[in-house]
C-alpha atoms as one frame of an Amber mdcrd trajectory, in Angstrom:
protein
  27.189  11.985  12.461  23.660  11.937  11.457  21.849   9.558  13.927  18.915
   7.682  11.689  15.462   6.372  13.385  12.975   4.398  11.567   9.144   3.475
  12.235   8.805   0.222  11.122   4.804  -1.269  11.414   3.998  -4.617  12.578
   0.362  -4.406  11.768  -1.165  -3.359   8.237  -3.844  -1.504  10.620  -1.191
   0.447  12.816  -1.935   4.402  12.197   1.663   5.570  11.087   0.652   8.992
   9.890  -0.220   9.929  13.569   2.090   8.186  15.594   5.016   9.353  12.826
   3.956  13.025  12.924   3.670  12.873  17.171   7.216  11.337  17.215   8.674
  14.418  14.868   6.833  16.725  16.720   8.195  15.736  20.014  11.687  14.923
  18.720  11.819  18.410  17.163  10.939  20.331  20.420  13.213  18.176  22.392
  16.279  18.538  20.067  16.167  21.941  18.931  19.805  23.262  19.375  20.722
  20.650  21.765  20.984  17.403  20.231  21.068  17.897  16.396  21.079  20.953
  14.208  19.266  19.428  11.457  15.834  17.120  11.295  15.586  15.296   7.903
  11.984  13.204   7.123  11.483  11.009   4.203   9.013   7.878   3.620   9.098
   4.729   1.452   5.898   5.204  -0.083   4.695   7.436  -2.878   4.866  10.868
  -1.991   1.435  11.591  -3.465   0.210   8.936  -0.678   2.124  10.297   1.928
   0.177  12.370   4.250   2.891  12.954   6.666   5.217  14.841   4.430   2.076
  16.889   3.469   0.996  17.953   6.972   5.181  18.585   7.375   5.827  20.932
   4.802   2.287  22.805   5.527   1.908  22.865   9.217   5.214  22.123  11.260
   8.313  24.382  11.876  11.006  24.999   9.418  13.323  22.996  11.378  12.332
  19.576   9.632  13.778  19.382   6.132  11.291  16.674   3.811  13.676  14.802
   1.534  12.595  12.893  -1.315  10.280  10.068  -0.897  11.745   6.657  -1.977
   8.463   4.761  -3.498   8.466   0.839  -2.634   4.616   1.060  -2.793   4.742
  -0.446  -6.347   3.511  -4.095  -5.580   5.400  -5.677  -8.509   9.084  -4.992
  -9.300  12.396  -7.098 -10.329  15.378  -7.546  -8.319  17.238  -4.616 -10.280
  14.185  -2.352  -9.550  14.287  -3.348  -5.971  18.132  -2.888  -5.465  18.032
   0.606  -7.379  15.299   1.634  -4.665  17.260   0.194  -1.644  20.435   2.041
  -3.273  18.583   5.634  -3.383  17.797   4.924   0.443  21.220   4.568   1.348
  22.356   7.567  -0.644  19.209   9.743   1.042  21.186   9.079   4.114  24.828
   8.881   2.900  24.681  12.234   1.597  23.563  13.241   5.206  26.245  11.260
   7.258  28.645  14.144   8.203  25.695  16.385   9.162  24.783  17.002  12.964
  21.567  15.946  12.242  18.796  13.307  12.511  17.147  11.304   9.678  13.765
  10.034  10.775  12.191   7.474   7.963   8.935   6.332   7.896   8.726   2.154
   6.868   6.201   0.710   4.623   2.880  -0.960   5.430   1.591  -4.121   4.115
  -1.242  -2.425   2.866   1.196  -0.495   0.443   3.221  -3.426  -0.316   3.140
  -7.525   0.275   6.602  -7.692   0.926   6.593  -4.673   3.238   8.679  -6.833
   6.358  11.128  -7.544   4.118  11.503  -4.300   2.435  11.595  -2.885   6.094
  14.169  -5.219   7.360  16.197  -4.435   4.605  16.207  -1.028   4.270  16.774
  -0.460   8.115  19.914  -2.770   8.309  21.556  -1.591   5.062  21.279   1.911
   6.533  21.967   0.740  10.348  19.141   2.439  11.626  17.890   2.619  14.949
  14.169   0.946  14.831  10.973   1.494  16.905   8.313  -0.913  15.934   4.688
   0.132  15.938   1.900  -2.362  17.131  -1.774  -1.967  17.609  -3.471  -3.805
  20.696  -7.055  -3.384  20.191  -8.475  -6.271  22.459  -7.945  -6.692  26.168
  -8.534 -10.149  26.635  -6.376 -12.292  28.704  -5.782 -14.902  25.391  -5.180
 -11.893  22.884  -2.332 -10.151  25.200  -0.953 -13.429  25.736  -0.730 -14.371
  21.777   0.532 -11.120  21.340   3.377 -11.190  23.796   4.401 -14.554  22.401
   4.088 -13.217  18.670   6.361 -10.549  19.631   8.995 -12.671  21.631   8.950
 -14.993  18.369   9.572 -11.778  16.172  12.628 -10.124  18.340  13.969 -13.927
  18.153  13.803 -14.582  14.523  14.251 -10.958  12.842  17.569 -10.463  13.679
  17.054  -6.712  13.611  19.894  -4.568  15.316  19.719  -1.173  17.258  16.270
  -1.850  18.404  15.391   1.286  20.170  11.637  -0.136  21.274   7.801  -0.390
  20.982   5.037   1.794  20.703   1.686   0.192  21.140  -1.405   2.063  19.855
  -5.165   1.810  20.031  -4.915   0.065  23.496  -8.718  -0.801  24.394  -9.038
  -0.702  28.106 -12.302   0.756  29.760 -10.271   0.953  33.004  -7.808   3.973
  31.681  -8.605   7.283  33.185  -6.968  10.336  31.660  -6.233  12.155  35.068
  -3.571   9.274  35.346  -0.245   8.870  33.552   0.421   5.413  32.272   2.410
   4.250  35.312  -0.170   5.175  37.589  -2.993   3.450  35.629  -0.636   0.203
  35.110  -0.168   0.643  38.757  -4.090   0.609  39.429  -5.090  -1.968  37.091
  -2.435  -4.382  38.548  -3.967  -4.189  41.688  -7.516  -5.170  40.255  -7.280
  -8.784  40.686 -10.554  -9.445  38.292  -8.420  -8.021  35.491  -5.574 -10.812
  35.474  -4.814 -10.080  31.904  -3.201  -6.788  33.260  -0.530  -8.696  34.956
   1.092  -9.748  31.626   0.888  -6.221  30.603   2.343  -4.628  33.232   5.253
  -7.239  33.867   6.004  -8.149  30.372   4.958  -5.768  27.656   4.494  -2.290
  28.554   7.293  -1.623  31.239  10.809  -2.009  30.197  11.789  -5.836  30.457
  14.244  -8.155  29.449  12.352  -8.626  25.884  12.187  -5.005  24.872  11.586
  -1.221  25.878   8.365   0.271  25.747   8.441   4.180  24.559   4.491   4.884
  24.563   1.400   2.846  25.368  -1.796   4.791  23.475  -5.039   4.421  24.456
  -7.730   3.954  21.630  -9.514   7.414  21.433 -12.574   6.893  18.830 -13.152
  10.718  19.421 -10.716  11.685  17.760 -11.174   9.658  14.565 -13.847  11.673
  13.026 -15.353  15.428  13.007 -17.171  16.431  16.408 -20.704  17.788  16.583
 -19.268  21.042  17.753 -16.674  21.180  14.971 -19.484  20.726  12.030 -21.696
  23.192  14.024 -19.110  25.821  14.046 -18.332  25.652  10.601 -21.943  26.208
  10.227 -22.196  29.355  12.626 -25.028  27.245  14.046 -26.126  28.661  17.395
 -26.608  26.322  20.406 -29.914  26.038  21.987 -29.419  23.974  25.195 -26.075
  24.238  27.257 -26.989  22.483  30.219 -26.377  18.732  28.840 -24.081  19.670
  26.177 -21.981  16.894  24.928 -19.305  17.016  22.058 -19.904  13.652  20.247
 -18.401  12.327  17.244 -20.659  12.542  14.018 -20.384   9.251  11.371 -23.244
  10.361   9.176 -25.593  12.980   8.388 -29.402  12.173   8.220 -31.882  14.487
   6.803 -35.325  14.141   8.735 -37.689  14.264   5.850 -41.041  12.843   4.271
 -38.942   9.577   3.963 -38.579   9.284   7.880 -40.254   5.621   8.155 -37.252
   4.464   6.312 -34.931   6.220   8.847 -36.641   4.540  11.874 -35.763   1.150
  10.525 -32.048   2.162   9.800 -29.363   2.565  12.482 -28.653   6.255  13.471
 -26.313   5.939  16.102 -23.661   8.721  16.100 -25.870  10.581  13.634 -26.244
  14.267  12.917 -29.867  15.007  12.061 -30.803  18.160   9.971 -34.744  18.836
  10.952 -36.596  21.468   9.066 -38.528  23.449  11.734 -41.956  22.462  10.438
 -40.987  18.695  11.314 -40.018  18.922  14.753 -43.398  17.828  16.085 -43.305
  14.607  13.772 -39.671  14.266  14.476 -40.651  13.998  18.381 -43.882  11.651
  18.102 -42.010   9.422  15.325 -38.837   8.861  16.662 -38.018  10.564  19.818
 -40.622   8.994  21.821 -40.703   5.532  20.027 -36.801   5.208  20.022 -33.787
   5.247  21.931 -32.082   8.650  21.061 -29.408   9.076  23.283 -27.149   7.593
  20.561 -27.822  10.502  18.673 -24.971  12.957  18.146 -26.861  15.937  17.716
 -29.870  17.891  16.036 -29.841  21.074  14.011 -32.773  22.833  12.958 -33.201
  24.451   9.836 -35.162  27.249   8.664 -35.733  28.721  12.423 -36.201  32.174
  11.040 -39.858  32.477  12.295 -40.919  30.372  15.543 -44.527  29.478  16.481
 -45.493  29.033  20.255 -45.808  25.248  19.365 -43.105  24.795  18.093 -41.145
  26.904  21.135 -42.684  24.151  23.729 -41.495  21.404  21.526 -37.942  22.790
  21.465 -38.368  23.246  25.267 -39.303  19.654  25.714 -36.219  18.362  23.613
 -34.051  20.476  25.874 -34.684  18.460  28.780 -32.436  15.493  26.785 -28.977
  15.002  26.627 -28.796  15.781  22.991 -27.183  18.841  21.474 -29.475  21.219
  19.709 -28.150  23.670  17.338 -30.220  25.988  14.894 -29.314  27.798  11.569
 -31.461  30.263   9.677 -30.846  29.033   6.515 -33.376  25.909   5.099 -32.406
  22.356   4.764 -31.314  22.454   1.000 -28.898  25.675   1.967 -27.554  23.750
   4.556 -26.529  20.583   2.925 -25.123  22.817   0.288 -22.982  24.548   2.845
 -21.978  21.258   4.553 -20.799  20.223   0.871 -17.576  22.319   1.536 -16.986
  20.907   4.858 -13.725  18.726   4.723 -14.765  15.261   6.462 -10.716  14.585
   5.964 -10.227  17.077   9.016  -7.387  14.923  10.734  -5.224  15.318   7.960
  -6.242  18.890   6.639  -7.103  20.738   9.809  -4.388  22.334  11.861  -6.236
  22.393  14.824  -7.093  18.826  14.544  -3.831  18.042  13.927  -2.407  19.749
  16.968  -5.428  18.074  18.977  -4.207  14.541  17.850  -0.809  15.485  18.145
  -0.974  16.747  22.032  -3.128  13.426  22.773  -0.664  11.157  21.638   2.561
  12.809  22.661   1.182  12.805  25.917   1.880   8.917  26.343   5.413   9.477
  25.563   6.621   9.752  29.432   9.642   8.144  28.469  11.109   9.674  25.362
  13.774  11.665  26.801  15.035   8.937  28.414  14.920   6.325  25.842  16.098
   8.402  22.695  18.761  10.390  23.996  20.000  10.031  27.626  20.543   6.469
  27.171  21.791   6.364  23.580  25.211   6.714  22.801  25.544   8.422  19.979
  29.295   7.786  18.742  28.307   3.708  18.620  30.709   1.512  16.698  30.380
   2.159  13.134  29.337  -1.077  11.228  28.668  -1.244   7.358  25.734  -3.141
   5.903  26.565  -5.043   2.756  24.858  -2.620   0.466  26.085   0.315   2.373
  29.665  -0.841   1.746  29.372  -1.427  -1.774  27.580   1.682  -2.050  30.450
   3.370  -0.342  33.011   1.526  -2.485  30.955   3.378  -5.664  31.361   6.760
  -4.020  35.009   6.642  -3.250  36.311   5.407  -6.707  33.848   8.197  -8.410
  35.976  10.590  -6.262  39.084  10.106  -8.631  38.334   7.874 -11.746  41.416
   5.253 -12.089  42.385   3.574 -15.414  41.851   0.148 -14.888  42.964  -3.026
 -17.228  40.613  -5.876 -17.724  42.834  -8.767 -19.635  39.766 -11.104 -19.955
  37.913  -9.027 -22.314  36.320 -12.107 -24.280  34.205 -13.148 -21.066  30.630
 -11.308 -21.329  30.652 -10.562 -17.497  34.068  -8.441 -17.651  32.309  -6.699
 -20.733  29.027  -5.921 -18.529  30.829  -4.898 -15.634  32.885  -2.617 -17.827
  30.068  -1.171 -19.500  28.350  -0.378 -15.527  31.363   0.543 -14.108  31.870
   3.073 -17.230  28.192   4.301 -16.781  28.454   4.860 -12.961  31.885   6.447
 -13.124  33.596   4.140 -10.852  36.581   3.517 -13.417  38.373   4.223 -16.754
  38.151   0.682 -18.152  40.290  -0.729 -20.602  39.746  -3.872 -22.638  42.931
  -6.099 -23.517  41.680  -8.167 -26.642  40.685  -8.055 -30.474  38.194  -5.073
 -30.841  36.033  -6.524 -33.124  35.799  -9.867 -31.475  34.828  -7.908 -28.277
  32.340  -5.889 -29.899  30.463  -9.279 -31.647  30.533 -10.727 -28.407  28.669
  -7.387 -26.571  26.414  -7.559 -29.608  25.256 -11.198 -29.247  24.604 -10.524
 -25.292  23.138  -7.079 -25.818  25.938  -5.392 -23.672  26.459  -1.481 -24.976
  30.215  -0.588 -24.979  30.676   3.600 -24.980  33.085   5.129 -26.545  34.914
   5.555 -23.043  35.665   2.292 -22.744  39.077   1.527 -24.420  40.044  -1.459
 -26.222  43.894  -2.490 -27.200  44.516  -4.926 -29.429  47.443  -6.906 -27.896
  48.735  -8.427 -30.793  50.102  -4.709 -31.889  51.881  -4.210 -28.620  53.147
  -7.497 -26.966  56.703  -6.931 -28.564  56.730  -3.580 -26.898  57.171  -5.057
 -23.388  59.734  -7.899 -24.562  62.694  -5.890 -23.403  61.062  -4.634 -20.166
  59.978  -8.347 -19.178  63.698  -9.588 -19.922  65.066  -6.686 -17.568  62.647
  -7.641 -14.693  63.414 -11.554 -15.169  66.571 -11.556 -15.998  67.613 -12.676
 -12.532  65.735 -15.570 -13.024  67.653 -16.637 -16.493  64.685 -15.519 -18.657
  65.859 -15.824 -22.461  64.299 -13.697 -25.362  62.322 -16.472 -26.483  60.541
 -17.559 -23.052  59.561 -13.823 -22.865  57.778 -13.839 -26.023  56.163 -17.051
 -25.087  55.104 -15.687 -22.078  53.659 -12.186 -23.525  51.168 -14.599 -25.298
  49.240 -14.430 -22.127  47.305 -11.302 -21.675  47.373 -11.639 -18.212  51.118
 -10.856 -18.263  50.596  -8.431 -20.851  48.426  -6.560 -18.810  50.699  -6.770
 -15.729  53.583  -5.038 -17.628  51.262  -2.338 -18.804  50.165  -1.737 -15.241
  54.198  -1.836 -14.252  54.768   0.874 -16.886  52.093   2.991 -15.382  50.002
   3.393 -18.318  47.108   2.133 -16.215  46.438   2.579 -12.290  45.045  -0.832
 -11.728  44.389  -5.000 -12.614  41.519  -7.217 -12.068  41.768 -10.744 -13.272
  40.451 -14.062 -12.799  37.158 -14.626 -13.821  38.423 -17.431 -16.291  41.980
 -17.842 -14.805  43.070 -19.261 -12.005  44.346 -17.217  -8.607  47.536 -18.632
  -9.296  47.633 -17.235 -13.162  46.790 -13.566 -11.605  48.661 -13.181  -9.111
  52.069 -15.040  -9.998  52.765 -12.112 -12.498  51.990  -9.878  -9.775  54.445
 -11.198  -7.402  57.080 -11.534 -10.494  56.678  -8.285 -12.301  55.049  -5.390
  -9.772  56.468  -6.703  -6.659  56.256  -5.921  -3.367  56.059  -2.352  -1.874
  59.466  -0.915  -0.340  57.409  -0.726   3.236  56.490  -4.171   3.461  58.349
  -7.732   3.236  55.540  -9.613   2.025  52.243  -9.726  -0.396  49.301 -10.962
   1.288  45.259 -11.040   0.577  42.082  -9.885   2.401  38.293 -11.083   1.431
  35.657  -8.600   2.301  33.012 -10.792   3.595  29.359  -9.485   3.173  27.392
 -10.715   6.146  23.512  -9.453   5.971  24.020  -7.244   8.736  28.053  -6.103
   8.724  30.951  -6.354   6.407  33.900  -8.181   8.070  37.667  -8.978   6.809
  39.262 -11.972   6.610  42.886 -12.458   5.707  45.426 -14.251   4.810  43.414
 -16.722   2.882  44.931 -16.814  -0.771  48.936 -16.458  -0.388  50.780 -17.166
   2.364  50.692 -20.907   3.354  52.248 -20.772   6.781  53.356 -17.359   7.985
  55.921 -16.629  10.918  54.969 -14.691  13.842  56.537 -11.392  12.277  54.886
 -12.355   8.816  51.357 -12.705  10.669  51.955  -9.027  12.168  52.661  -7.514
   9.068  49.628  -9.259   7.446  47.523  -7.764  10.264  49.088  -4.310   9.977
  48.198  -4.436   6.150  44.986  -5.060   6.562  44.033  -2.687   9.427  45.505
  -0.077   6.678  43.314  -1.324   4.022  40.291  -1.341   5.999  40.814   2.382
   6.887  41.293   2.888   3.241  37.604   1.855   3.199  36.152   3.431   6.066
  36.412   0.970   8.504  37.536   1.100  11.942  39.976  -2.020  12.472  39.248
  -4.238  15.569  41.884  -7.074  14.851  41.226 -10.313  16.313  44.562 -12.660
  15.658  42.723 -16.143  15.771  43.703 -19.210  17.338  41.932 -22.645  18.689
  43.253 -20.703  22.313  41.827 -17.603  23.910  44.262 -15.734  26.067  46.650
 -18.187  28.132  43.697 -21.119  28.068  45.911 -23.289  25.858  49.426 -23.886
  24.874  51.544 -24.873  21.582  53.602 -23.534  18.678  50.674 -22.261  17.074
  49.305 -20.397  19.656  52.674 -19.302  20.651  53.164 -17.831  16.874  49.961
 -15.885  17.264  50.512 -14.345  20.677  54.163 -13.553  19.611  52.631 -12.021
  16.374  49.936 -10.058  18.483  52.731  -8.704  20.653  54.797  -7.536  17.389
  51.457  -5.473  16.119  51.052  -3.955  19.301  54.851  -3.110  19.740  54.732
  -1.643  16.019  51.453   0.155  15.896  50.151   0.586  19.794  47.191   2.646
  18.491  45.271  -0.627  17.208  42.478  -2.092  18.700  43.821  -5.697  18.797
  43.369  -9.178  20.594  45.088 -12.497  20.565  45.423 -15.282  20.465  41.639
 -15.467  20.431  39.109 -17.588  19.442  36.719 -17.097  16.774  33.396 -16.874
  19.181  34.977 -14.631  21.763  36.191 -12.337  18.929  32.423 -12.286  16.996
  30.114 -12.576  20.475  30.095 -10.130  23.266  28.433 -12.556  25.508  31.366
 -15.342  24.720  33.837 -12.287  24.989  32.773 -11.721  28.489  33.270 -15.657
  29.521  36.736 -16.043  27.698  38.472 -13.089  27.419  36.488 -10.652  30.053
  39.513  -7.845  29.500  39.423  -8.060  25.834  39.725  -4.716  23.772  37.508
  -5.586  21.150  34.575  -7.004  23.138  33.078  -9.403  21.086  32.965  -6.840
  18.174  36.061  -7.846  15.860  35.763  -6.794  12.331  39.232  -7.939  11.137
  40.200 -11.936  11.555  43.565 -12.871  10.707  44.002 -16.560  10.509  47.290
 -18.319  11.512  47.918 -20.012   8.276  46.255 -20.731   4.513  44.854 -23.872
   5.551  42.410 -22.572   8.381  41.742 -19.494   6.431  41.051 -20.655   2.959
  38.792 -23.284   4.448  36.796 -21.325   6.627  36.117 -18.497   4.245  34.587
 -20.830   1.450  32.800 -23.054   4.098  31.202 -19.795   5.371  30.361 -18.124
   1.629  29.274 -21.017   0.262  26.944 -22.107   3.401  25.803 -18.476   3.834
  25.354 -18.020   0.101  27.227 -14.730   1.004  29.091 -12.475  -1.413  32.536
 -11.984  -0.921  35.061  -9.512  -2.708  38.540 -10.465  -2.880  40.956 -11.479
  -2.790  42.308  -8.189  -2.500  46.175  -8.166  -2.465  48.072  -6.152   0.035
  51.618  -5.025  -0.213  52.060  -4.689  -3.894  53.528  -1.512  -5.342  50.610
  -1.340  -7.674  46.750  -2.455  -7.120  46.038  -6.101  -8.804  42.973  -7.981
  -7.635  41.987 -11.662  -8.245  38.174 -12.508  -9.290  36.700 -15.874  -8.197
  35.977 -17.851 -11.395  31.896 -17.924 -10.233  31.906 -14.169  -9.966  29.120
 -12.420 -10.805  28.437  -9.248 -12.939  27.918  -7.388  -9.484  30.952  -8.928
  -7.603  33.134  -7.710 -10.866  31.982  -4.270 -10.400  32.699  -3.891  -7.021
  36.230  -5.609  -7.244  36.656  -2.702  -9.984  35.660  -0.144  -7.696  38.079
  -1.287  -4.817  41.049  -1.653  -6.926  40.316   1.987  -8.167  40.384   2.935
  -4.657  43.450   1.279  -3.823  45.182   2.893  -6.733
């Protein structure tokens, strides 16, 4: 299974490209033929803006495969466009999920989108990515470090990220960091310098592994990496060096021509400047600038037109040689030299392989514990959790594998028509509408809904009489008469249920305008229970922000016995497996283990024993309280020997009263999407909708009905 790592910036000024490249380069070297067979990369910005992708494709090894970027950098998009982009990310990752590979994603910066924080959070959580945060530390004052520490503590407390690998701190500005020591040694040196009290905080709480978070790297600020150096420019010009005694490779921020307007130059800032000086102006330069101003900030001097020397010029050059300024010469004149410089790429940090290697080597040297944090301490086969969007995406994919016929008896409801249209376009199911075609098309036209020719419409009045005899046969033991059969068949839900029972369709979805009883009762009477089960139950898929949980039974069985409760648990586990969820079952009660007693507790305890006897391979715990089932911390206190260890994903309630109240309370309080109730134990799939169901809810219910069938 692929592992996903996402780099998330916390500061808009963070150098995303260089850090990303360094991490990818380092991980690639560490993982080749050891941990992962494939290495994939993509970003959340416009591919034309993504210098990282350009550099990987041009200079990196062929082991790294760049995927299609998903562009979130557009400043304004509606919710539909946003969901489409998130689904595209999920699809990229889903397509590689069964490959032994590493997917590396570069998050989006606030410079590219005002809602970058929201985008990074939702994308990372919906693909279950392991997150590496990137932050700057440009100052080293005590107050700054303290504020940064508090900011990170608050962020970790309220951001609700899961799977955090750690932090990378970049651009650390400190005059005490020397390259001859590794970072731990540097921190120890700084820690012992009592006059630098701010380092205590760095050492104890931020940079080293601690109770708040792990630090993957601390990268000191190095301004010489940001601009081309005087040596690089002069090498490009094939310039010869005159003095080698005090040579220094200064960075170059500007190029200044020393000409007849030199008096204006004297008034300006010429720090980190490379001077172009015609040989016949060398004396003026020395007299007017060199002797009158502080020139130690100059990066270098290039003497142009040096094909002819005079004794005076040689003396002047000898005079300059005693300074710390690098001096070069070229035979070309100033204009020709400038013309050549126009071809020099001053964006060398993104397009020069030598420079790229230099910066990657520098940054990578600070990832001392990369192997420890990324590989040795990480269990690759961690428990799989589906985020809401990923689960919904999976529903669509599973339903597309084998298209099923799903009948929708509430065909005059616009939400049903819209859902049918979308389901058809996505290839989720072959939708069949039950109703008058003329009326259906009129509603669709008024609402701007396109119904393709693939969506079949059945006129119920033309077929009702075809099912009278079958309904009488199915209900003969209940004393049904022909008159009552004809009357009941006027209900489209009952008619649709008979169509399903006769194998003309594969599944039924209803309830957007009908009660749960009106949907479920015909299914129980006509479809009936699967021969391997003794009852019909229901589950809800609760789409929490970070994971999908299953609640059962919250719609059918009022007060199940221990045997019935055990069967509900087994049915729910089987349903979970069908949707790719590894079942970890909590048999809920007001008591955990043997902390309490009573008839309800004993019922749950007996039900748990029955499940263990019938399905010994299932992970199940009961009786257990909800907090111990959902929280690892509480689980250690209340149920220390529990197999589910506070990570249950199936919750079986002891009765309908507690189950129905709980699911509705959580749904309304948190504003969750709840898919269901999905019926279990029927011979054919029938599923109920909430009367407040959204179009999206209906689409997903159609998809899961298709998967069930």
